[in-house]
C-alpha positions as CSV (number, residue, x, y, z in Angstrom):
1,M,22.0,151.9,30.3
2,H,18.7,153.7,30.6
3,S,19.4,154.3,34.3
4,S,22.8,155.8,33.6
5,Y,21.4,158.1,30.8
6,S,18.6,159.3,33.1
7,H,21.1,160.1,35.9
8,R,23.3,162.0,33.5
9,R,20.3,163.9,32.1
10,R,19.0,164.8,35.6
11,R,22.5,166.0,36.5
12,A,22.7,168.1,33.3
13,I,19.3,169.6,33.9
14,A,20.3,170.5,37.5
15,A,23.6,172.0,36.3
16,A,21.8,174.1,33.7
17,A,19.2,175.2,36.3
18,T,22.1,176.2,38.7
19,C,23.8,178.2,35.9
20,T,20.6,179.9,35.0
21,A,20.0,180.9,38.6
22,V,23.5,182.2,39.0
23,A,23.2,184.1,35.8
24,A,19.9,185.6,36.9
25,L,21.4,186.5,40.3
26,T,24.4,188.1,38.6
27,A,22.2,190.1,36.3
28,A,20.0,191.2,39.2
29,C,23.1,192.4,41.1
30,A,24.9,194.0,38.2
31,S,24.7,197.7,37.9
32,P,23.2,198.9,34.6
33,A,25.6,200.4,32.1
34,A,25.0,204.1,31.3
35,T,26.4,206.9,29.3
36,A,27.6,210.4,30.3
37,D,24.2,211.7,29.1
38,A,22.6,209.9,32.1
39,L,24.3,212.4,34.4
40,T,22.8,215.4,32.8
41,D,19.7,214.4,30.9
42,D,16.8,215.2,33.3
43,N,19.3,214.9,36.1
44,H,21.7,217.0,38.1
45,I,24.6,216.2,40.3
46,H,24.8,217.0,44.0
47,E,28.0,215.4,45.2
48,L,31.3,213.9,43.9
49,L,33.6,211.6,45.9
50,P,36.4,209.2,45.0
51,S,35.6,205.6,46.1
52,A,37.4,204.2,49.1
53,D,39.9,202.3,46.8
54,G,40.4,205.4,44.6
55,G,39.5,203.5,41.4
56,S,36.1,205.1,40.8
57,L,34.3,208.4,41.0
58,L,31.0,208.3,43.0
59,V,28.4,210.6,41.6
60,A,25.4,211.4,43.8
61,S,22.6,212.7,41.7
62,H,18.9,213.5,41.6
63,N,18.4,210.1,39.9
64,G,20.5,208.0,42.2
65,L,24.2,206.9,42.6
66,F,26.4,206.5,39.5
67,T,30.0,205.5,39.2
68,V,32.7,206.4,36.7
69,D,35.6,204.1,36.4
70,L,38.7,206.4,36.5
71,S,40.7,204.1,34.2
72,S,38.2,203.0,31.6
73,E,35.8,206.0,32.1
74,E,32.9,203.6,31.9
75,V,29.7,205.0,33.6
76,E,27.4,202.7,35.6
77,G,24.1,203.5,37.3
78,P,21.9,204.1,38.9
79,I,23.6,201.6,41.2
80,G,21.1,199.0,42.4
81,E,18.5,200.7,40.2
82,H,17.7,203.0,43.1
83,S,16.6,206.4,41.9
84,I,17.1,207.9,45.4
85,D,17.6,211.7,45.1
86,L,20.9,211.8,46.9
87,M,21.6,215.3,48.3
88,G,24.5,214.4,50.6
89,L,27.0,211.6,50.4
90,T,30.2,210.7,52.3
91,V,32.6,207.7,52.5
92,A,32.9,206.2,56.0
93,G,35.5,203.5,55.9
94,E,34.1,200.7,53.7
95,S,30.6,202.2,53.9
96,L,28.7,204.9,52.2
97,L,26.5,207.3,54.2
98,A,23.9,209.4,52.4
99,S,20.8,211.5,52.7
100,G,18.1,212.9,50.4
101,H,14.7,211.9,49.2
102,P,13.1,208.6,48.1
103,G,13.1,208.0,44.4
104,T,10.0,207.8,42.2
105,T,11.2,204.5,40.6
106,G,13.1,201.4,41.7
107,P,13.0,199.8,45.2
108,Q,10.7,201.8,47.5
109,H,11.6,201.1,51.1
110,L,12.9,204.4,52.5
111,E,10.7,206.8,54.5
112,G,9.9,210.2,53.0
113,P,9.8,213.0,52.3
114,N,13.4,213.0,53.7
115,V,15.2,209.7,54.1
116,G,17.3,210.9,57.1
117,L,20.7,209.1,57.2
118,I,21.0,205.9,55.1
119,R,23.9,203.5,54.8
120,S,25.2,201.1,52.1
121,D,27.9,198.5,52.7
122,D,28.0,197.3,49.1
123,L,28.7,200.6,47.2
124,G,25.1,201.5,46.8
125,E,23.6,198.2,45.6
126,N,21.5,198.2,48.8
127,W,20.6,200.9,51.3
128,E,19.3,200.6,54.8
129,A,17.8,203.3,57.0
130,V,19.9,204.4,59.9
131,S,18.1,207.2,61.6
132,L,16.0,210.4,61.3
133,G,13.9,208.9,58.5
134,G,11.1,211.3,57.4
135,I,12.8,214.1,59.2
136,A,16.4,215.0,58.2
137,D,17.7,216.0,54.8
138,F,21.5,216.5,55.0
139,H,22.6,218.6,52.1
140,A,26.1,218.8,53.6
141,L,27.5,215.6,55.1
142,T,31.0,214.5,56.0
143,F,32.8,211.8,58.0
144,D,35.8,212.4,60.1
145,Q,38.1,209.4,59.7
146,A,40.2,210.5,62.8
147,T,37.3,210.7,65.3
148,G,34.8,208.5,63.6
149,S,32.2,211.3,63.8
150,V,29.5,211.9,61.2
151,I,28.5,215.5,60.8
152,G,25.6,216.7,58.8
153,S,23.8,220.0,58.2
154,H,20.0,220.1,58.3
155,A,17.7,223.2,58.5
156,G,20.3,225.6,59.9
157,Q,21.6,223.1,62.5
158,L,24.7,220.9,62.6
159,L,24.0,217.4,63.9
160,I,26.9,215.2,65.2
161,S,27.0,211.4,65.7
162,E,29.8,209.3,67.2
163,D,28.1,206.0,66.4
164,M,27.7,206.1,62.6
165,G,24.4,207.9,62.8
166,S,22.5,205.8,65.3
167,T,22.3,208.7,67.8
168,W,22.8,212.4,67.4
169,R,23.7,215.5,69.3
170,Q,23.3,219.1,68.3
171,G,26.4,221.1,67.2
172,A,26.6,224.7,66.1
173,A,23.6,226.5,64.7
174,A,24.8,227.3,61.2
175,D,23.7,227.4,57.6
176,A,26.5,225.2,56.1
177,Y,26.8,225.1,52.4
178,D,29.6,222.5,52.4
179,L,31.4,220.5,55.1
180,L,34.8,218.9,55.0
181,A,36.6,216.9,57.7
182,T,40.3,217.4,57.4
183,D,43.4,216.5,59.5
184,H,43.4,220.1,60.8
185,G,39.7,220.4,61.8
186,L,36.3,220.5,60.3
187,L,35.8,223.1,57.6
188,M,32.5,224.7,56.8
189,T,31.6,227.1,54.0
190,T,28.9,229.6,54.7
191,F,27.5,232.7,53.0
192,T,29.6,234.7,55.5
193,G,32.9,232.9,54.8
194,L,35.0,229.8,55.5
195,Q,35.0,228.6,59.1
196,R,36.8,225.9,61.1
197,S,35.9,223.8,64.1
198,Q,38.3,221.9,66.3
199,D,35.5,220.1,68.2
200,D,33.7,218.2,65.5
201,G,31.3,221.0,64.7
202,G,30.3,222.2,68.2
203,T,31.9,225.6,67.7
204,F,33.5,227.5,64.8
205,R,35.9,230.3,64.1
206,P,36.4,232.2,60.9
207,V,39.5,231.1,58.9
208,E,41.5,234.4,58.6
209,D,42.3,235.6,55.1
210,A,40.5,232.7,53.5
211,P,38.8,233.3,50.1
212,A,35.0,233.1,50.0
213,V,35.0,229.5,48.7
214,V,31.6,227.7,48.5
215,L,32.7,224.2,47.6
216,I,35.8,222.5,49.1
217,A,37.6,219.2,48.8
218,S,40.9,217.7,49.9
219,A,43.6,215.1,49.1
220,G,46.1,214.7,51.9
221,D,47.0,218.0,53.5
222,T,45.9,220.0,50.4
223,V,42.5,221.6,50.4
224,V,41.0,223.1,47.2
225,G,38.0,225.3,46.9
226,V,36.0,227.2,44.3
227,D,34.3,230.6,44.8
228,V,31.2,232.0,43.2
229,D,33.2,233.6,40.5
230,G,34.7,230.2,39.5
231,T,38.2,230.9,40.8
232,L,40.0,227.8,42.1
233,W,41.9,228.2,45.3
234,Q,44.4,225.9,47.1
235,T,46.0,225.8,50.5
236,D,47.9,223.4,52.8
237,S,48.2,223.2,56.5
238,S,49.8,226.7,56.6
239,D,46.4,228.2,55.7
240,Q,48.0,230.3,53.0
241,W,45.5,230.3,50.1
242,S,46.5,230.9,46.5
243,A,44.4,231.3,43.3
244,V,45.5,228.5,41.0
245,G,43.0,228.3,38.2
246,T,39.5,228.8,36.9
247,A,36.5,226.5,36.7
248,P,35.2,225.8,33.2
249,E,31.7,227.0,34.1
250,Q,29.4,227.1,37.1
251,V,30.3,224.3,39.5
252,F,27.7,222.3,41.4
253,A,30.1,219.7,43.0
254,L,33.8,219.4,43.4
255,T,36.2,216.7,44.4
256,S,39.9,216.0,44.5
257,L,41.3,212.6,43.5
258,D,44.3,210.8,45.1
259,S,46.3,211.8,41.9
260,G,45.8,215.4,42.6
261,D,43.4,215.8,39.7
262,L,40.2,217.7,40.3
263,V,36.7,216.8,39.0
264,V,33.8,219.2,38.9
265,A,30.1,218.8,38.0
266,T,28.7,221.4,35.7
267,R,25.5,221.8,33.6
268,S,27.4,220.2,30.7
269,G,28.6,217.2,32.7
270,L,31.7,216.1,34.5
271,Q,35.0,217.8,33.8
272,R,38.5,216.9,34.9
273,T,41.7,218.9,35.3
274,S,45.3,217.6,35.9
275,D,46.8,221.2,36.1
276,L,44.6,222.9,38.7
277,G,42.2,224.4,36.3
278,Q,44.5,225.6,33.5
279,T,42.8,223.1,31.2
280,W,39.7,220.9,31.5
281,H,38.6,217.7,29.7
282,P,35.2,216.0,29.7
283,L,34.8,212.9,31.9
284,P,34.2,210.5,30.3
285,A,36.1,211.9,27.3
């Protein structure tokens, strides 16, 4: 009787310990809940992208990576409690590639002052250094799904990698403000106008009759952009641009969702439009 009770007691203690360990591990891996204020209070947004599955918005900010669930509009972050100052971010298949500066809090394992190219295979919970640590700060970064190339802009020079950032070659010498890989070439916004490359950033030509957009995004064949005056422009593979709407205020980041909705980052936070800039709504509402 005593032996049976002791066995059951030891088994119960072991089970409780296992549950406690699992709970602790789950809590450690869970991303902290946040509010919309976390995106603007002592923070600013550098890049917006839809997640690979289209269910969330990825928000690269001065204080790390945040996500916004596009259904529930719940905000989480900084993901992994990493306060990395993410200047550039792109989705590469199931991975995230990013660049920027090490954070002042949270895990400190990335080389500074510039982290070079870093990679996450778990949506930002963990990051690993890939290359150019301590050197490169890619403010503009894109991944070409068709060619598998990573293209980044650093210090007036485009760098191109065909192996997910392990090695690089020089592309065009250019001060890129934004880069976007599309099915019809690599687009680059500059202070002298929109340009396109058909060789992954080796050479560029001006896009004729294009508006002076500074930020660009795409969904399918449709490319949208915003100019310095806040006018929203849209084009398709025909390269015929049309003014379609107006940004709500100064825009710091722009993305296009699979639904065709646009999301912008402004001083007052994230805003979303379903009618190409005719009306805007806060995200989260």
